[in-house]
Biotite code that builds the C-alpha atoms (Angstrom):
import biotite.structure as struc

atoms = struc.array([
    struc.Atom([15.896, 48.161, -40.124], chain_id="A", res_id=1, res_name="MET", atom_name="CA", element="C"),
    struc.Atom([17.354, 50.458, -37.429], chain_id="A", res_id=2, res_name="GLY", atom_name="CA", element="C"),
    struc.Atom([17.779, 49.910, -33.747], chain_id="A", res_id=3, res_name="GLU", atom_name="CA", element="C"),
    struc.Atom([14.560, 48.806, -32.052], chain_id="A", res_id=4, res_name="LEU", atom_name="CA", element="C"),
    struc.Atom([13.596, 50.281, -28.692], chain_id="A", res_id=5, res_name="ARG", atom_name="CA", element="C"),
    struc.Atom([10.954, 48.310, -26.867], chain_id="A", res_id=6, res_name="ILE", atom_name="CA", element="C"),
    struc.Atom([8.932, 50.152, -24.245], chain_id="A", res_id=7, res_name="GLY", atom_name="CA", element="C"),
    struc.Atom([6.725, 48.779, -21.498], chain_id="A", res_id=8, res_name="TYR", atom_name="CA", element="C"),
    struc.Atom([3.094, 49.713, -20.835], chain_id="A", res_id=9, res_name="VAL", atom_name="CA", element="C"),
    struc.Atom([1.854, 49.511, -17.207], chain_id="A", res_id=10, res_name="PHE", atom_name="CA", element="C"),
    struc.Atom([4.704, 47.254, -15.952], chain_id="A", res_id=11, res_name="ARG", atom_name="CA", element="C"),
    struc.Atom([7.604, 45.039, -17.019], chain_id="A", res_id=12, res_name="ARG", atom_name="CA", element="C"),
    struc.Atom([7.333, 41.333, -17.832], chain_id="A", res_id=13, res_name="PRO", atom_name="CA", element="C"),
    struc.Atom([9.321, 38.682, -15.983], chain_id="A", res_id=14, res_name="ARG", atom_name="CA", element="C"),
    struc.Atom([12.218, 37.468, -18.112], chain_id="A", res_id=15, res_name="TYR", atom_name="CA", element="C"),
    struc.Atom([12.978, 35.170, -19.927], chain_id="A", res_id=16, res_name="PRO", atom_name="CA", element="C"),
    struc.Atom([10.413, 35.752, -22.667], chain_id="A", res_id=17, res_name="LEU", atom_name="CA", element="C"),
    struc.Atom([9.123, 33.746, -25.605], chain_id="A", res_id=18, res_name="LEU", atom_name="CA", element="C"),
    struc.Atom([7.922, 35.736, -28.620], chain_id="A", res_id=19, res_name="CYS", atom_name="CA", element="C"),
    struc.Atom([5.971, 34.262, -31.526], chain_id="A", res_id=20, res_name="VAL", atom_name="CA", element="C"),
    struc.Atom([6.878, 35.863, -34.875], chain_id="A", res_id=21, res_name="VAL", atom_name="CA", element="C"),
    struc.Atom([4.934, 34.022, -37.586], chain_id="A", res_id=22, res_name="GLY", atom_name="CA", element="C"),
    struc.Atom([6.017, 30.405, -37.304], chain_id="A", res_id=23, res_name="ASP", atom_name="CA", element="C"),
    struc.Atom([9.249, 31.260, -35.460], chain_id="A", res_id=24, res_name="VAL", atom_name="CA", element="C"),
    struc.Atom([9.644, 31.207, -31.695], chain_id="A", res_id=25, res_name="LEU", atom_name="CA", element="C"),
    struc.Atom([12.153, 33.730, -30.329], chain_id="A", res_id=26, res_name="ILE", atom_name="CA", element="C"),
    struc.Atom([13.648, 33.390, -26.850], chain_id="A", res_id=27, res_name="ALA", atom_name="CA", element="C"),
    struc.Atom([15.142, 36.309, -24.933], chain_id="A", res_id=28, res_name="ALA", atom_name="CA", element="C"),
    struc.Atom([16.614, 36.511, -21.441], chain_id="A", res_id=29, res_name="ARG", atom_name="CA", element="C"),
    struc.Atom([16.892, 40.323, -21.444], chain_id="A", res_id=30, res_name="THR", atom_name="CA", element="C"),
    struc.Atom([15.287, 43.338, -23.065], chain_id="A", res_id=31, res_name="ARG", atom_name="CA", element="C"),
    struc.Atom([18.441, 43.893, -25.150], chain_id="A", res_id=32, res_name="GLN", atom_name="CA", element="C"),
    struc.Atom([18.347, 40.317, -26.486], chain_id="A", res_id=33, res_name="GLN", atom_name="CA", element="C"),
    struc.Atom([14.705, 40.753, -27.443], chain_id="A", res_id=34, res_name="LEU", atom_name="CA", element="C"),
    struc.Atom([15.476, 44.017, -29.252], chain_id="A", res_id=35, res_name="GLN", atom_name="CA", element="C"),
    struc.Atom([18.430, 42.470, -31.138], chain_id="A", res_id=36, res_name="ARG", atom_name="CA", element="C"),
    struc.Atom([16.542, 39.335, -32.148], chain_id="A", res_id=37, res_name="ARG", atom_name="CA", element="C"),
    struc.Atom([13.431, 41.214, -33.240], chain_id="A", res_id=38, res_name="LEU", atom_name="CA", element="C"),
    struc.Atom([15.666, 43.628, -35.160], chain_id="A", res_id=39, res_name="GLY", atom_name="CA", element="C"),
    struc.Atom([16.607, 40.710, -37.442], chain_id="A", res_id=40, res_name="ARG", atom_name="CA", element="C"),
    struc.Atom([12.956, 39.909, -38.165], chain_id="A", res_id=41, res_name="CYS", atom_name="CA", element="C"),
    struc.Atom([10.650, 41.369, -40.775], chain_id="A", res_id=42, res_name="VAL", atom_name="CA", element="C"),
    struc.Atom([7.830, 42.945, -38.802], chain_id="A", res_id=43, res_name="LEU", atom_name="CA", element="C"),
    struc.Atom([4.661, 44.442, -40.238], chain_id="A", res_id=44, res_name="SER", atom_name="CA", element="C"),
    struc.Atom([3.923, 47.953, -38.944], chain_id="A", res_id=45, res_name="PRO", atom_name="CA", element="C"),
    struc.Atom([0.497, 47.227, -37.461], chain_id="A", res_id=46, res_name="ASN", atom_name="CA", element="C"),
    struc.Atom([1.132, 43.729, -36.166], chain_id="A", res_id=47, res_name="GLU", atom_name="CA", element="C"),
    struc.Atom([0.582, 42.441, -32.635], chain_id="A", res_id=48, res_name="THR", atom_name="CA", element="C"),
    struc.Atom([2.928, 39.641, -31.579], chain_id="A", res_id=49, res_name="LEU", atom_name="CA", element="C"),
    struc.Atom([2.223, 37.178, -28.791], chain_id="A", res_id=50, res_name="SER", atom_name="CA", element="C"),
    struc.Atom([4.775, 37.191, -25.993], chain_id="A", res_id=51, res_name="VAL", atom_name="CA", element="C"),
    struc.Atom([4.898, 34.892, -22.953], chain_id="A", res_id=52, res_name="ILE", atom_name="CA", element="C"),
    struc.Atom([6.874, 35.833, -19.864], chain_id="A", res_id=53, res_name="ASP", atom_name="CA", element="C"),
    struc.Atom([8.495, 33.535, -17.271], chain_id="A", res_id=54, res_name="ALA", atom_name="CA", element="C"),
    struc.Atom([5.318, 33.341, -15.191], chain_id="A", res_id=55, res_name="SER", atom_name="CA", element="C"),
    struc.Atom([3.254, 32.184, -18.181], chain_id="A", res_id=56, res_name="GLY", atom_name="CA", element="C"),
    struc.Atom([1.469, 35.498, -18.503], chain_id="A", res_id=57, res_name="GLU", atom_name="CA", element="C"),
    struc.Atom([0.443, 36.560, -21.989], chain_id="A", res_id=58, res_name="GLY", atom_name="CA", element="C"),
    struc.Atom([1.787, 39.852, -23.338], chain_id="A", res_id=59, res_name="TRP", atom_name="CA", element="C"),
    struc.Atom([1.276, 41.707, -26.600], chain_id="A", res_id=60, res_name="ALA", atom_name="CA", element="C"),
    struc.Atom([4.044, 43.446, -28.531], chain_id="A", res_id=61, res_name="LEU", atom_name="CA", element="C"),
    struc.Atom([2.540, 46.170, -30.685], chain_id="A", res_id=62, res_name="HIS", atom_name="CA", element="C"),
    struc.Atom([4.939, 46.695, -33.596], chain_id="A", res_id=63, res_name="THR", atom_name="CA", element="C"),
    struc.Atom([3.606, 50.113, -34.597], chain_id="A", res_id=64, res_name="ASP", atom_name="CA", element="C"),
    struc.Atom([4.889, 51.702, -31.359], chain_id="A", res_id=65, res_name="CYS", atom_name="CA", element="C"),
    struc.Atom([7.135, 48.817, -30.157], chain_id="A", res_id=66, res_name="MET", atom_name="CA", element="C"),
    struc.Atom([5.288, 48.657, -26.833], chain_id="A", res_id=67, res_name="ALA", atom_name="CA", element="C"),
    struc.Atom([4.987, 45.530, -24.716], chain_id="A", res_id=68, res_name="LEU", atom_name="CA", element="C"),
    struc.Atom([1.767, 45.399, -22.707], chain_id="A", res_id=69, res_name="SER", atom_name="CA", element="C"),
    struc.Atom([-0.077, 42.753, -20.695], chain_id="A", res_id=70, res_name="PRO", atom_name="CA", element="C"),
    struc.Atom([-2.524, 40.884, -22.902], chain_id="A", res_id=71, res_name="MET", atom_name="CA", element="C"),
    struc.Atom([-6.184, 41.076, -22.025], chain_id="A", res_id=72, res_name="MET", atom_name="CA", element="C"),
    struc.Atom([-7.530, 38.101, -23.998], chain_id="A", res_id=73, res_name="MET", atom_name="CA", element="C"),
    struc.Atom([-4.929, 35.343, -23.376], chain_id="A", res_id=74, res_name="MET", atom_name="CA", element="C"),
    struc.Atom([-4.031, 36.247, -19.811], chain_id="A", res_id=75, res_name="LYS", atom_name="CA", element="C"),
    struc.Atom([-2.333, 32.994, -18.701], chain_id="A", res_id=76, res_name="ARG", atom_name="CA", element="C"),
    struc.Atom([-0.670, 30.220, -20.686], chain_id="A", res_id=77, res_name="TRP", atom_name="CA", element="C"),
    struc.Atom([-0.863, 26.694, -19.319], chain_id="A", res_id=78, res_name="THR", atom_name="CA", element="C"),
    struc.Atom([2.043, 24.269, -19.337], chain_id="A", res_id=79, res_name="LYS", atom_name="CA", element="C"),
    struc.Atom([0.305, 22.148, -21.972], chain_id="A", res_id=80, res_name="ALA", atom_name="CA", element="C"),
    struc.Atom([-0.191, 25.194, -24.234], chain_id="A", res_id=81, res_name="GLU", atom_name="CA", element="C"),
    struc.Atom([3.479, 26.173, -23.851], chain_id="A", res_id=82, res_name="LEU", atom_name="CA", element="C"),
    struc.Atom([4.644, 22.663, -24.730], chain_id="A", res_id=83, res_name="ILE", atom_name="CA", element="C"),
    struc.Atom([2.316, 22.571, -27.737], chain_id="A", res_id=84, res_name="GLU", atom_name="CA", element="C"),
    struc.Atom([3.576, 25.982, -28.915], chain_id="A", res_id=85, res_name="LEU", atom_name="CA", element="C"),
    struc.Atom([7.178, 24.775, -28.669], chain_id="A", res_id=86, res_name="TYR", atom_name="CA", element="C"),
    struc.Atom([6.388, 21.582, -30.568], chain_id="A", res_id=87, res_name="GLN", atom_name="CA", element="C"),
    struc.Atom([4.573, 23.460, -33.341], chain_id="A", res_id=88, res_name="GLN", atom_name="CA", element="C"),
    struc.Atom([7.251, 26.098, -33.878], chain_id="A", res_id=89, res_name="THR", atom_name="CA", element="C"),
    struc.Atom([10.639, 24.633, -32.984], chain_id="A", res_id=90, res_name="VAL", atom_name="CA", element="C"),
    struc.Atom([10.512, 20.886, -32.483], chain_id="A", res_id=91, res_name="ALA", atom_name="CA", element="C"),
    struc.Atom([8.937, 20.340, -35.901], chain_id="A", res_id=92, res_name="GLY", atom_name="CA", element="C"),
    struc.Atom([12.282, 21.192, -37.496], chain_id="A", res_id=93, res_name="ALA", atom_name="CA", element="C"),
    struc.Atom([14.400, 19.134, -35.088], chain_id="A", res_id=94, res_name="GLN", atom_name="CA", element="C"),
    struc.Atom([13.431, 15.494, -34.664], chain_id="A", res_id=95, res_name="ALA", atom_name="CA", element="C"),
    struc.Atom([15.932, 15.094, -31.821], chain_id="A", res_id=96, res_name="GLU", atom_name="CA", element="C"),
    struc.Atom([14.147, 17.542, -29.527], chain_id="A", res_id=97, res_name="THR", atom_name="CA", element="C"),
    struc.Atom([10.611, 16.514, -30.412], chain_id="A", res_id=98, res_name="ALA", atom_name="CA", element="C"),
    struc.Atom([9.526, 15.503, -26.974], chain_id="A", res_id=99, res_name="SER", atom_name="CA", element="C"),
    struc.Atom([8.040, 12.183, -26.147], chain_id="A", res_id=100, res_name="GLY", atom_name="CA", element="C"),
    struc.Atom([8.555, 13.314, -22.536], chain_id="A", res_id=101, res_name="ASP", atom_name="CA", element="C"),
    struc.Atom([5.471, 15.508, -22.265], chain_id="A", res_id=102, res_name="ASP", atom_name="CA", element="C"),
    struc.Atom([4.615, 13.958, -18.899], chain_id="A", res_id=103, res_name="LYS", atom_name="CA", element="C"),
    struc.Atom([7.974, 14.914, -17.406], chain_id="A", res_id=104, res_name="SER", atom_name="CA", element="C"),
    struc.Atom([7.496, 18.498, -18.649], chain_id="A", res_id=105, res_name="TRP", atom_name="CA", element="C"),
    struc.Atom([4.066, 18.661, -17.024], chain_id="A", res_id=106, res_name="LEU", atom_name="CA", element="C"),
    struc.Atom([5.651, 17.976, -13.606], chain_id="A", res_id=107, res_name="LYS", atom_name="CA", element="C"),
    struc.Atom([7.579, 21.254, -13.846], chain_id="A", res_id=108, res_name="LEU", atom_name="CA", element="C"),
    struc.Atom([6.309, 24.674, -12.761], chain_id="A", res_id=109, res_name="ARG", atom_name="CA", element="C"),
    struc.Atom([5.308, 27.128, -15.509], chain_id="A", res_id=110, res_name="VAL", atom_name="CA", element="C"),
    struc.Atom([8.447, 29.232, -15.014], chain_id="A", res_id=111, res_name="ASP", atom_name="CA", element="C"),
    struc.Atom([10.583, 26.075, -15.307], chain_id="A", res_id=112, res_name="GLU", atom_name="CA", element="C"),
    struc.Atom([8.810, 25.096, -18.547], chain_id="A", res_id=113, res_name="VAL", atom_name="CA", element="C"),
    struc.Atom([9.445, 28.567, -20.015], chain_id="A", res_id=114, res_name="VAL", atom_name="CA", element="C"),
    struc.Atom([13.085, 28.380, -18.888], chain_id="A", res_id=115, res_name="GLY", atom_name="CA", element="C"),
    struc.Atom([13.476, 24.920, -20.432], chain_id="A", res_id=116, res_name="MET", atom_name="CA", element="C"),
    struc.Atom([12.026, 26.084, -23.764], chain_id="A", res_id=117, res_name="ILE", atom_name="CA", element="C"),
    struc.Atom([14.333, 29.135, -23.759], chain_id="A", res_id=118, res_name="VAL", atom_name="CA", element="C"),
    struc.Atom([17.335, 26.879, -23.072], chain_id="A", res_id=119, res_name="ALA", atom_name="CA", element="C"),
    struc.Atom([16.326, 24.489, -25.878], chain_id="A", res_id=120, res_name="LEU", atom_name="CA", element="C"),
    struc.Atom([15.882, 27.349, -28.355], chain_id="A", res_id=121, res_name="ILE", atom_name="CA", element="C"),
    struc.Atom([19.254, 28.808, -27.386], chain_id="A", res_id=122, res_name="GLU", atom_name="CA", element="C"),
    struc.Atom([20.877, 25.393, -27.815], chain_id="A", res_id=123, res_name="ARG", atom_name="CA", element="C"),
    struc.Atom([19.447, 25.200, -31.350], chain_id="A", res_id=124, res_name="VAL", atom_name="CA", element="C"),
    struc.Atom([20.598, 28.769, -32.081], chain_id="A", res_id=125, res_name="ARG", atom_name="CA", element="C"),
    struc.Atom([24.184, 28.172, -30.897], chain_id="A", res_id=126, res_name="THR", atom_name="CA", element="C"),
    struc.Atom([25.308, 24.780, -32.191], chain_id="A", res_id=127, res_name="PRO", atom_name="CA", element="C"),
    struc.Atom([28.276, 22.937, -30.745], chain_id="A", res_id=128, res_name="ASN", atom_name="CA", element="C"),
    struc.Atom([31.438, 24.868, -31.765], chain_id="A", res_id=129, res_name="PRO", atom_name="CA", element="C"),
    struc.Atom([33.476, 21.637, -31.926], chain_id="A", res_id=130, res_name="ARG", atom_name="CA", element="C"),
    struc.Atom([31.164, 20.341, -34.633], chain_id="A", res_id=131, res_name="LEU", atom_name="CA", element="C"),
    struc.Atom([31.489, 23.623, -36.535], chain_id="A", res_id=132, res_name="GLN", atom_name="CA", element="C"),
    struc.Atom([35.290, 23.424, -36.507], chain_id="A", res_id=133, res_name="ARG", atom_name="CA", element="C"),
    struc.Atom([35.355, 19.803, -37.628], chain_id="A", res_id=134, res_name="SER", atom_name="CA", element="C"),
    struc.Atom([32.924, 20.356, -40.491], chain_id="A", res_id=135, res_name="THR", atom_name="CA", element="C"),
    struc.Atom([34.088, 23.854, -41.474], chain_id="A", res_id=136, res_name="ALA", atom_name="CA", element="C"),
    struc.Atom([36.725, 22.400, -43.809], chain_id="A", res_id=137, res_name="ALA", atom_name="CA", element="C"),
    struc.Atom([34.120, 20.821, -46.072], chain_id="A", res_id=138, res_name="ASP", atom_name="CA", element="C"),
    struc.Atom([31.767, 23.848, -45.828], chain_id="A", res_id=139, res_name="GLY", atom_name="CA", element="C"),
    struc.Atom([28.871, 22.068, -44.163], chain_id="A", res_id=140, res_name="SER", atom_name="CA", element="C"),
    struc.Atom([28.961, 23.879, -40.814], chain_id="A", res_id=141, res_name="ALA", atom_name="CA", element="C"),
    struc.Atom([25.789, 24.004, -38.784], chain_id="A", res_id=142, res_name="LEU", atom_name="CA", element="C"),
    struc.Atom([23.800, 27.192, -39.232], chain_id="A", res_id=143, res_name="ARG", atom_name="CA", element="C"),
    struc.Atom([20.979, 26.785, -36.728], chain_id="A", res_id=144, res_name="GLY", atom_name="CA", element="C"),
    struc.Atom([17.315, 26.146, -37.288], chain_id="A", res_id=145, res_name="SER", atom_name="CA", element="C"),
    struc.Atom([15.945, 26.057, -40.820], chain_id="A", res_id=146, res_name="THR", atom_name="CA", element="C"),
    struc.Atom([12.722, 27.644, -39.610], chain_id="A", res_id=147, res_name="ARG", atom_name="CA", element="C"),
    struc.Atom([14.549, 30.632, -38.130], chain_id="A", res_id=148, res_name="ALA", atom_name="CA", element="C"),
    struc.Atom([15.382, 31.922, -41.605], chain_id="A", res_id=149, res_name="THR", atom_name="CA", element="C"),
    struc.Atom([11.737, 32.176, -42.701], chain_id="A", res_id=150, res_name="ASN", atom_name="CA", element="C"),
    struc.Atom([10.895, 35.568, -41.299], chain_id="A", res_id=151, res_name="ARG", atom_name="CA", element="C"),
    struc.Atom([13.843, 36.358, -39.073], chain_id="A", res_id=152, res_name="CYS", atom_name="CA", element="C"),
    struc.Atom([17.133, 36.780, -40.908], chain_id="A", res_id=153, res_name="GLY", atom_name="CA", element="C"),
    struc.Atom([19.360, 33.951, -39.760], chain_id="A", res_id=154, res_name="GLY", atom_name="CA", element="C"),
    struc.Atom([20.070, 33.410, -36.119], chain_id="A", res_id=155, res_name="ARG", atom_name="CA", element="C"),
])
């Protein structure tokens, strides 16, 4: 697939963003990151993807015209919904980050919860380089989340 250009309808979202592509959760801190990461995914032409911005506002990414617009149905995401989304998509594959600390997450503001989820996804996407070097000799280097290869090609 060629270079994706994402346009905005009405106004721009507050970054960082979370984007749900099937059962994969994509995190992006900039428009360019979002374009690169969605460029690796298999997107249907007439699909509408759910996107959540830093303020917890729901957005829709229309893949036919690659336009990001404020969502009318799911206007605001709550902290509990964000935590549940993260647990369903990402934490299911990693037992280490499956949170038993839901109560500590609920003390944070919505923008802090979104930022924390973005940081956790990025940590999964970019494993510790020291571990990669030490295990590279036997060919078992870390390659990121197993769920990320479902619909989005690799990392």
